[in-house]
N, C-alpha and C positions, 0 to 999 in steps of 0.2 A: 542319681540314676537308679532305676528300678529294673527288676527282671520279670519278663512276662512268662506265660505258661509254656512257651517253647524254649525257655532258657536264654532268650535274647536280652541284651541290655537295652532298655528303653528309657526315654525321658518323658515324664508327665508334665504337660504344660496347660495353662488355662488361657483360652481365648476370651478376651473381653467382648461385651456387646458391640456390634458394628452395624451402623446404618449406612446403606448404600443406595442412593437415588431412589428409583421406583421399586427396588427389590425388597424394600422393607428392612427390618432389623433382625439380625442373627443374634440370639441370646448367648450369653457367656456359656462356655462348655469346656470340658476337659478332653484333651487329646493325649495319646501316648504313642511313642514310636522311636525309631533310631535317630541318631543325631542328624543324619542327612535328610531324612523325610519321616515326619511323624505318621505312625500307622493308625489304624482305626481302633475304636474303643475296645473291641473284643480281645485285644492283645494286653490289656491292662491286668495286672495281678491284683485281685481284690482280697480283702480280709486278711492281709499279711502285714504283720507289724514290723516296721523298720525304724531304726534310730536315725533321725535326720540331723540332729545336733546332739551333742553330749547332754544326756538327761532329758531329751525330748523325743517323742516317738510319733510315728505317722502310720495311719492305716487308711486305705481307700475303701469306703463302705460300698457294698453292692446294691445300688438302687434303693436307698432308704426313702421313706415318705415322711411327711410331717408327723403322722401318727406315731412313727418310730421314736419321736422325741420323748414319748412317755417311757420308753425303755432306755433311752440314752441319758436323760437328765437325772442327776443325783439330788434327791430332796434335802439332803443334809448340807448342800451348798446353798448359800443364801440368795445369790443374785444371778440373773441372766442379763448379759451385756450385749445389746444389739449393735453391730458395727455397720456403718454405711447402709443404714436402713432407708429404703425408699417407700414412703407411705403414698401409694398410688391413689390418686383421686382425679377422675376426669372432669368433675364438676367443682366449681369454686365453693368452698365451705368457710364458715366463720372461723377465724384464727384467733385464739385467745392465748397469746404468748408474747414474748418480747420481740420487737422489731427494731433493729439498730440500737439494741441495748436499752430500749425504752418500752414501757408498758403503761398505757393510759386508757382508762375505761371510756373516755370520750372519743377515742380514735377507733374506728371500725375497720378491720382488715379481713380480707378473705384470702385464702391460699389453696393451692393444690400441688400435688406431686412434691411432697416435702422429703428432703434427704436429711437424715439425722442419725444420731446415736441415741439409744435408749437404755435405761437401767431399770429392771423390774424384778421384784422378788420372785423366786422360783415358783412358789405356790400360786402366785397370780399368773405367771406365764403359762403354767400348766392349764389354766382355765381358758386361755385364748388359742391354744394349739389347734383346735378344730377350725379356726378361722384362717389359718395360714394357707395362702394360695400362691405365694411368690417365693423367690429366692431369699434366703436369710443367711446372714453370717453372725453367729453368736459365740460368746465365750461365757462359760459358767465359772463364777468366782465367789469367794467368800468376803470380799472387801469392795468398797466403792472405789473405782479407779481414780487416782489422783489427777488433777487438772493437766499436768504435764505429760501424761501418758497418751500420746497421740499416735495411734497405730498407723496412720497414713504416712508417718515419718520414720517408721521403724520396719525392719525386715530381718530375716535370718535369725541367727542364734541370739543376738542382742534383744530382739523383740520377745522371744519366748523366755529368756532369762528374766527380763523385766516383768513379764506377766506373772511369772512364778514368784519373784521377790516382792512385787508390789501389791498383787491382788490374789495371790495363792490360787491361780487358775487351775481348774480341773481339766478343761478341754477347750479347744477352738474347733468349730464346725461350720462348714459352708454347705447348706442344703438347698439344692435346686428346687424351684417351683415345679418344673417339669421333671419327669423321671430321668435321673442321671446318677453318675457316681458322685460320692460325697467325701471330700478329704476331712479327716479327723485327726487332730494333733493333741497330745496329752503328755504330761510328765510321768504319768502313772500307767505302767504296762498292765497291771492287774485290772485297772478300769477298762482299758482297751480290750483285753481278753473277755471281760464280762459282757461288754457291748456286742462283740462279735458273736458270742454264744447266744445272747438273747435274740439277736436278729436271725441267727441260724435256726433257732427254735421256732421262730415265727413262721418260717417256710414249711415246717412240718405240722403246724397247727391246722 
């Protein structure tokens, strides 16, 4: 539970994308409100650090943009791990990778709308930030995640404990492609405070 600006206890929840007939697709978004009925976004308390599990802290960033990743990422951490990444392509493109655990130069494959995880060095990720136009979920880490660390099967405290123990994670962030609040989780309170200060400074620039 979180507390809004009126001192009310509220719960923050994420609505997943929903497609409904001819009405199109509603993108994933965050809602906040009382248990009986979630209220609107203006009730959410932003830029306030809270301990969600022992040793792991949460802050809801106030409408960050992809360019704010330059202020959030720590260049001393080696990797950016992209989770549940959708590489959106409306057209079929040549696909040069394994299919059914097989790769053969004589077999030509085209693909589109690929869902994947990716691991990229931080310095290289910084180069592609200007190209980000969609929702991303990333974790900054100092180690290559082991094969058995499947975040789709983990949640709660055990998830963040494993991230800390196995990959020495600095943060987990979900950043919307459209303007929205962004949840940021880290084991490092000082890091979260620095991020908040940097983004607050941006507003006065």
